[in-house]
C-alpha positions as CSV (number, residue, x, y, z in Angstrom):
1,M,-10.8,11.6,-37.0
2,V,-13.4,13.9,-35.5
3,F,-14.9,13.3,-32.0
4,Y,-18.6,14.1,-31.4
5,F,-20.1,14.4,-28.0
6,E,-23.9,14.3,-27.7
7,I,-25.5,15.1,-24.4
8,H,-28.8,13.2,-23.7
9,S,-31.2,13.4,-20.8
10,E,-33.3,10.6,-19.6
11,Q,-35.5,11.6,-16.7
12,T,-33.0,12.8,-14.1
13,C,-30.0,11.1,-15.6
14,Q,-27.7,12.7,-18.1
15,F,-25.2,10.8,-20.2
16,I,-22.7,11.5,-22.9
17,V,-22.5,9.4,-26.0
18,I,-19.0,9.4,-27.5
19,S,-18.8,8.7,-31.2
20,K,-16.3,9.3,-34.0
21,M,-16.5,10.4,-37.6
22,I,-14.0,8.4,-39.5
23,E,-13.0,8.6,-43.2
24,R,-10.1,6.5,-44.3
25,E,-8.8,3.3,-45.9
26,F,-9.7,-0.1,-44.4
27,V,-9.1,-3.7,-45.3
28,K,-10.8,-7.0,-45.2
29,I,-9.7,-10.6,-45.7
30,A,-12.3,-12.6,-47.7
31,Y,-12.4,-15.9,-49.5
32,A,-10.9,-15.3,-52.9
33,D,-13.9,-16.7,-54.7
34,Q,-16.3,-14.4,-52.7
35,T,-14.5,-11.0,-53.1
36,H,-17.3,-9.8,-55.4
37,T,-20.0,-10.3,-52.7
38,V,-18.4,-8.3,-49.9
39,L,-20.2,-5.1,-50.5
40,R,-23.5,-6.8,-51.4
41,Q,-26.4,-5.7,-49.3
42,N,-29.8,-7.3,-48.5
43,D,-28.3,-10.7,-49.1
44,P,-30.3,-13.4,-47.4
45,A,-27.3,-15.7,-47.7
46,R,-25.1,-13.4,-45.6
47,P,-24.0,-15.6,-42.7
48,A,-24.6,-14.7,-39.0
49,A,-21.7,-13.1,-37.2
50,R,-20.9,-11.2,-34.1
51,F,-23.0,-8.1,-34.9
52,N,-25.5,-9.5,-37.5
53,R,-28.2,-12.1,-37.8
54,K,-28.2,-14.3,-41.0
55,G,-29.2,-12.1,-43.9
56,Q,-28.7,-8.8,-41.9
57,D,-26.2,-6.3,-43.4
58,A,-22.9,-5.8,-41.6
59,L,-19.5,-5.0,-43.1
60,Y,-16.5,-6.0,-41.0
61,L,-13.3,-4.0,-41.7
62,S,-10.0,-3.4,-40.1
63,P,-7.6,-0.4,-40.3
64,D,-4.7,-2.5,-41.6
65,E,-3.6,-6.0,-42.6
66,E,-2.3,-7.0,-39.2
67,A,-5.6,-6.2,-37.5
68,A,-7.5,-8.1,-40.2
69,R,-5.3,-11.1,-39.7
70,V,-6.0,-11.1,-36.0
71,A,-9.7,-10.5,-36.6
72,I,-10.1,-13.7,-38.6
73,G,-7.3,-15.8,-37.0
74,E,-9.6,-18.0,-34.9
75,Y,-11.7,-18.8,-38.0
76,V,-8.9,-20.0,-40.3
77,R,-8.8,-23.7,-40.9
78,A,-6.1,-25.7,-42.7
79,D,-8.5,-26.8,-45.5
80,D,-9.9,-23.3,-46.1
81,P,-10.1,-22.1,-49.7
82,S,-7.7,-19.4,-50.7
83,R,-8.2,-15.9,-49.3
84,A,-7.6,-12.4,-50.6
85,L,-6.9,-9.0,-49.0
86,L,-9.3,-6.3,-50.1
87,R,-8.8,-2.5,-49.7
88,F,-11.6,0.0,-49.3
89,R,-12.0,3.7,-49.1
90,V,-14.7,4.4,-46.5
91,G,-16.4,7.8,-46.6
92,A,-17.3,9.8,-43.4
93,C,-19.2,7.5,-41.1
94,K,-20.6,8.1,-37.6
95,L,-19.4,5.2,-35.4
96,L,-20.1,4.4,-31.7
97,D,-16.8,3.7,-30.1
98,L,-17.0,0.7,-27.9
99,R,-13.5,1.5,-26.5
100,A,-15.0,4.5,-24.5
101,A,-15.6,3.9,-20.8
102,E,-19.0,5.4,-21.3
103,H,-20.0,2.4,-23.3
104,A,-18.9,-0.3,-20.9
105,E,-22.3,-2.0,-20.8
106,L,-22.6,-2.1,-24.5
107,Y,-19.0,-3.4,-24.8
108,A,-19.7,-6.2,-22.3
109,R,-22.6,-7.4,-24.4
110,A,-20.7,-6.9,-27.7
111,G,-17.7,-8.8,-26.4
112,H,-19.7,-11.7,-25.0
113,P,-18.8,-14.9,-26.9
114,W,-21.5,-15.1,-29.6
115,Q,-20.9,-18.5,-31.2
116,P,-21.9,-20.7,-28.2
117,D,-25.2,-18.9,-27.8
118,F,-25.8,-19.1,-31.6
119,R,-25.1,-22.8,-31.7
120,A,-27.4,-23.4,-28.8
121,G,-30.2,-21.6,-30.5
122,R,-30.1,-18.6,-28.2
123,E,-29.8,-15.0,-29.4
124,P,-26.2,-13.7,-28.8
125,K,-25.9,-10.7,-26.6
126,S,-23.7,-9.0,-29.2
127,W,-26.8,-8.9,-31.5
128,S,-28.8,-6.9,-28.9
129,A,-25.8,-4.6,-28.5
130,A,-25.7,-4.0,-32.3
131,D,-29.5,-3.5,-32.4
132,D,-29.2,-0.8,-29.7
133,I,-26.4,0.9,-31.6
134,R,-28.4,0.8,-34.9
135,A,-31.4,2.2,-33.0
136,M,-29.3,5.1,-31.8
137,G,-28.7,6.0,-35.5
138,Y,-25.1,5.1,-35.9
139,D,-23.6,3.9,-39.2
140,G,-21.7,1.2,-37.2
141,L,-19.2,0.8,-34.4
142,I,-15.6,0.7,-33.4
143,D,-14.8,-2.7,-31.8
144,P,-11.6,-3.2,-29.8
145,S,-9.8,-6.4,-30.5
146,R,-10.4,-9.1,-27.9
147,R,-7.5,-11.2,-29.3
148,R,-4.9,-8.4,-29.2
149,P,-5.4,-5.4,-27.1
150,G,-4.6,-2.1,-28.9
151,L,-6.0,-3.3,-32.2
152,W,-9.5,-2.4,-33.4
153,H,-11.9,-3.0,-36.1
154,I,-15.1,-1.4,-37.4
155,T,-18.5,-2.8,-38.3
156,L,-20.7,-0.9,-40.7
157,F,-24.5,-1.6,-40.5
158,R,-25.2,0.4,-43.7
159,W,-23.2,1.7,-46.7
160,N,-23.6,2.9,-50.2
161,Q,-27.2,4.1,-49.8
162,A,-28.8,7.5,-49.1
163,G,-27.5,9.0,-45.8
164,A,-24.9,6.2,-45.3
165,P,-21.2,6.2,-45.8
166,S,-19.7,5.4,-49.2
167,V,-17.5,2.3,-49.4
168,Q,-15.5,1.8,-52.6
169,Q,-13.0,-0.9,-53.3
170,I,-9.5,0.2,-54.1
171,G,-7.5,-1.8,-56.5
172,E,-7.7,-5.6,-57.1
173,P,-7.9,-8.4,-54.5
174,E,-4.4,-9.4,-53.3
175,P,-3.8,-13.1,-52.6
176,I,-2.9,-13.7,-49.0
177,T,-1.6,-16.6,-47.0
178,L,-2.9,-17.0,-43.4
179,S,-1.6,-18.8,-40.3
180,L,-3.9,-20.9,-38.1
181,D,-5.1,-19.3,-34.9
182,Y,-3.2,-16.1,-35.7
183,R,-3.1,-13.7,-32.7
């Protein structure tokens, strides 16, 4: 992991943006019958989520199986279709680290509960945080777990295209059994 510090100046205020270059293996838990769609881009059917509007590209990954279980724990239902664990090799990517104190304002917006706003027809604050991070030129972000402090996840906004990190699936999908409301 390489740390990058960029110094910016806006009028009389200077600030430091902390980002990280990461290249490693990540995992994702997906519905077993949808594993072939995970890396698809420009898909109008992609559902809205914390950092993307419906149809907007976003790839949510975790550094290990435990973090992935925690990430989707609140979304697991007893009648869900079967799921699978997918492994990916992610090439070098520049990510804004929401764990850094310098990004407290972005983190506050990113961590605001998005589903109540979405259901009420309001734009979630997390979408505007993601828009700002995209506009700064980042490939994605590092998001600390709100369900279990110490864990983290990444969200990529772009992949497998010119100037973006490469993401390649490693091996075959692995069947996985999940617990309800796993924390």
